[in-house]
Every structure is written in C-alpha cells, then in structure tokens.
N, C-alpha and C positions, 0 to 999 in steps of 0.2 A: 573286765571287758570295757573298752572305752566307749564313751558316748558316740563318738564318730562311727564306730563299728555298728552300734545299735541302729544308727540312722540309715545304714545300708539297707535295712529292711523297712523300718518304720516310715522313712521318708523317701523310699525309692520311687523313681518315676519311669523306670524302664522295665517292663515286664520280662524282657529277655534276661536281664541281669538277675531278676528275682527268681526266674525259673532255674537258671544255672546255679544260684545259691541254694535253692531247694534241692536240686539234684545232688549237689556236693554235700549238703548237710545230712540229707536223709537216705541217700542211696536208693536201693530198691523200695524202701518204705515210702519214697516220694511218688511212686506210681499212683497210689490211691488219691492223694490230694490233686495230682495233676489230671487224673481222670475226671474228678469233679470240676476242676478248672476248665477243662475242654468243654464240658457240657454247658457250664454257666457262660463261658465266653461265646460259644456258638449261639447261645440263646439271644445274645445282644443283636444278632443279625436276623431276628424273627421277621422284621419287615421285608426281608429278602427271601422268605420261605413261604410263598403262597400255597405250595403243595403241603397238605396236612401230614403227609408221610414223613417229612423231614423233622418237624418239631416232635412228632410222635416218637420217633426213634430216640431223640434226646430224653424225653420223659421216661421211656422204658429203660434206657441205659442208666439213668439216675436211680430208678427204683431197683434195678439189678444190683447196683453198688450198695444199696441199703438192705439187700436181702429180701426185697418186696416184689421182685419179678424173677422168673426163672431164666436160665440160660437159653432155653428154647424160645421164650417170649422175646428175649433180646435179639436172638438170631433172626427171628421172623421180622421184627421191626427194622433191624438193620438192612435186611434184604430188601424190604419195601423201600427204604430210604435210598438204597443203591439204585433201584429202578428209577426213582424220582430224580436222582442225580444224573443218570444217563439221559433221561428224557429232557432235563433242563439243558444239558450240554448240547444235545441234538437240536433243540429249539434255537439256541444261540448260533450254532453252526449254520442253520438255515438263513439267519439274518446276516451273518458275517460277510456273505458274498453278494448281498443284495445291492440295489442302487443306493447312492450316497445322498439321499434327500434328508431334510431335517427330521421328518417323521421317522425315517429309517434309523437315523442316529439315536433317537429316543428309544426306538424299539430294541436296538442293539444294547443300549445301556440297561434297559429293564431285564433283558434276557441274560446279559452278563451278570447282573446282580442276582438273578434267580439261580444261575448256574453256580456262582460262588457260594451262595447261601446253602444250596443243596449239597455242595461238595463239603463245606465245613460241617454241616449237620451229620452227614453220613460218616465221615472220618472221626468226628468227635465221639459218636455213639459206638462205632464198630472198632476203632483202634485206640481212641483216647487222644491225649495231647500230641500234637506234632508241631515242629518249629515254624511252619508257615501259617498256623491257625490264626494268629493275631492279624497278620496281613490279609488273609482271605476274608476274615470277618470285617475288617475295616474297609476293604475294597467293595465288598458286597453292599455295605451301607453307603459307601461313597457313590457308587454308580446309581443307586436308588435315589440318593439325594440330588444328584445332578438332574434327574428327570423331574423331580418334585420342585426344583428351584430353591432348595434349602441350603445348597452348598455341601461339599463332601464332609462326612463325619470323620474328622481326623483326631478327635480327642479320645479315641477308644483306649489309648494307653492308660489314662486315668482310671477308667472302669476296670481294666484288666488288673492293675496294681491293687485296687480296692478289693477285688475278688480274691486275689492271692493272699492278702492279709487276713481275709476272713477264713480262708481254708488252711492256713498254716501260720503258726507263730514263727519267729525268726529261726530257721532250721539250724543255724550255727550256734544259737544260744537258746535252745528250747526251754521254756519254763517247766519246772518239775511238776509232776502230777502223781500224787500218792494213791496207791490202790485203796487205801482206807477211805478216800473221798468218794468212792463209787458205792454209795449207799443205795438201798432199795429205792428210796425217794428220788435220788438224783438220776438213777438209771431209768426209772419210770418216766420222769419228766422228759428226759432226753428222747426216749423212744416215742412218746406221745407227740412231741414237737416235730420230729422227723417224719412220722407217719402222716401227720396232718399238714405238714409244710407250713406251720404256724409257729412263730418263734416269740410270741408275746410273753411267754412264761420264762424267758431267759433271766430276768431279775429274780424270779422265784427260785430258779436253779442256783443262782449265785448264793441266795440265802441258805439253800440246802447244802451246798458245798462248804459254806462257811461254818454251818452247824456241825459238819463232819470234820472240821479242823483245817480246812483250806484257808491259808492266809496269803496266797500268791496274788499280788496285785494284777499281774498279767491276766490271770484266769478270771478273777472277779470283775476287773474293769471291762474285760471283753464282754462279759454277760450283761453288765449294767450300763454300758454306753448307750444313751438314748438315741444317738445319731447313727448308730451302726445298723446296716442292713444285713441281717443274718441269712444264711443260705444252707441248704443241705450240703454236708461236708464240713460245716463249721468245726474248727479244730478243737474247741472246747467240748462240743458234743461227741466228737470222735474220741477224745480222751476219756470222757465219762463212760463210754461204751467199750473202751479198749479196742477200738477198731484199728 
C-alpha cells in the first residue's frame, strides 16, 4: 500500500471524504463508528444547546452504544430532545418575521443557533450520522459566534477529522488485531476507561497488549500518543472488546 494512499486517512482534511472512505471500507460495520461520530460531532455545538434535553440525549445515546443505557432510556431521552428541537424551531419562527432592528437580528441569530443545535442533537441521538450534520454543527456555532463578536467558527472540519481518526483506523487498510490480545487485563482496562470516560490508562493498556504479543505500531502508538484526545468509541478500545 503506497504512502500516498495512507495519507488519504492520516492527513485527510475533509470529513466528507473520510466518511465516504469509512462507508466504503467497513460497509454495515461502519454504522457504529459513525454513530459515535455523530454524538461527538454534535457535542461540539454544546454552546448552541441551552436546553439541557439536547445534550442529555447525546449522553444517553452514547451510553446506549456502550450497553450502559437501555433502549427505553434512549427513546425517552430522544423524545425529550425532539420536543426541545420543536420548541427551538418555533422560537426562531417567532423572530423570523419580526421587525428588522439590530436587536432583532441578534435575537434571530441566537434562536437560529439554538434551533440548529437542537436539531443536530436530536438527530445525532435518535438517528445517528447524517450528511448534513457537519454543516448544521458549524452553522450553529457560527450564528452563536456572530452574536458574541468572535467571528464564525469555520474550523470545525479539523475537529471532525480528528474525531474520525480517533474512532476508526484507515478503513481501507485496517491494522490487524488478534483475538489473543484480548486478555482479561486488556478487556478490564478497556471497560473501566469507557465506563468512567477516563482514558488516562491508555498507555497501561498498550503495555498489556504488548505483553499479550501485540506488536502493531498502529495499535500501540494510538494508545501511547500523549497528544491524542481519546473518546468513547476509540477504535482500539472497540477492538479490545470486540465491538
């Protein structure tokens, strides 16, 4: 496999290209990392989610993927987030036809931001990834930033690509992961980190995997990289648990 082909994943700067590569490489198995991607991506728009029902739905959806929340709990949280979405959309509609004063422009921007944030949260939790999610998340932050005077947040693509590389190794050249590496110690560490949402033990996991015979640089380096921000859905932890 050529280095240029490797760069299509490692150095990608367009999340749409990465999502397509993931879909092509993993097929139906790509739904799970994309579901995690939807949750983590929508969370980037938390400043545009003043209604607690929206982030709550994302939290429950994540726990459901990990087997830590029931389908009923997810349905209830998604239903509440849908109500929040409809209320935010109605609040924006009330402003959309108001007088065009400067204050009303600001009010529209805030309510548009809230509406987009609530929309992204509901769909990410209830449906999973959809092709408009990156744009909706970016726009939710952009409208918020316009009101705050910070300028629109247009660098979201960097965050999206970083998240995708955390959730999946290159799907067209996945690194091997041997069942023998799933030792009791490795599995226990993975479960503890996911349950606590604390990934400080990733270097210890690397040692455990190496003790079990793992010599894959992709796996070990992913665990030991001090600059990497790990997330639930991390592809190494998923491999350790056979998810």
